[in-house]
N, C-alpha and C positions, 0 to 999 in steps of 0.2 A: 176886856176889849181886845180885839184882834186887829192887827194891821196887815195890809196886803204885803206879801213877801215880794221884794224887788226881783229876786231870782226867778220866781214863777212868771212874772211879767216879762222878763228878758227871754226866758225860754219860750214863752208863747209867741213873742215877737220873732224870735229866730226861727221857730217852726213855721210861722206864716211866710216869712221871707224865703225859706228853703222850698216851701210848697209852691210859691209863686215862681221861683226860679226854675223849678222842675217843670211846671206847666209851660213856661216860656220856652225852655229847651225842647220840650216835646213838640210844640207848635212849629218851632224853627226846623226841626228835623222833618216834619211833614212838608214844609214849604220849600226849604232849600236843599240843594244837592249836597253831597259830601264835600265836593270841591268848593262850593260856595261857603259852606260852614267853615272849612279850613281857611279860606281867604279872610272871612270875617274874624276868625280867631287871630290871624296874623295882624289884622288891623287893630284888634283889641290890645295886643302886646305893645303897640306903638302909641295908639291913641284910643284909650278906653272910652272916653266920652263920645268920640265919633262912632265907635262900634255900638254903643248903647243907642245913639240916635238912629243908626241904620236899622238895628233890630226893631226898635219901636216903630219906625216908619214902615218896615215890612209887615210887622204884626198888625198894625192898624189898617194897612191896606188889605191884608188878608181877612180881617174881621169885617171891615166895612164894605169891601167890594169882592165878593166871592169870584166874580168873573174877571178880576184884574189879571190873573196869571194867564188866562186864555187870551186876553187882549194883548199881553206882552208877547206871547208866542206868535200871534198873528201879525203883529206890527213889525215892520222892518225899520222904522224910524225911532224906535225906543232906544234911548241911550242912558244907561246908568253907569257912571264911571267913578271909581275910587282910585285915585292916583296918589301914591305915596310921595312922589317927587314934585308934584304941582298942586295947585289949589284943588280942593275937593269940590266937585260939583255934581248935582243931581239934576238931570233933565229927563223928564218923561213927557213925550209928545204924543 
């Protein structure tokens, strides 16, 4: 009788995690400018949970609303603020 090897399961899980991370990075590179990615990485150094939330928010919007970015470019009232010194707020009008 053979038992599943725990190392094989861990390797498979790590491979899936690395593939998902690579896909996420590729999508963010398509959506965000280099400066925006740099700012997001700066936020990640201080507040990794917040950076994950912002990434997921952006990716979900990108997937669910393809015209979201066109709307943001057209809108002058759109306000997305990440402030390291004050409370963080997201406001999209």
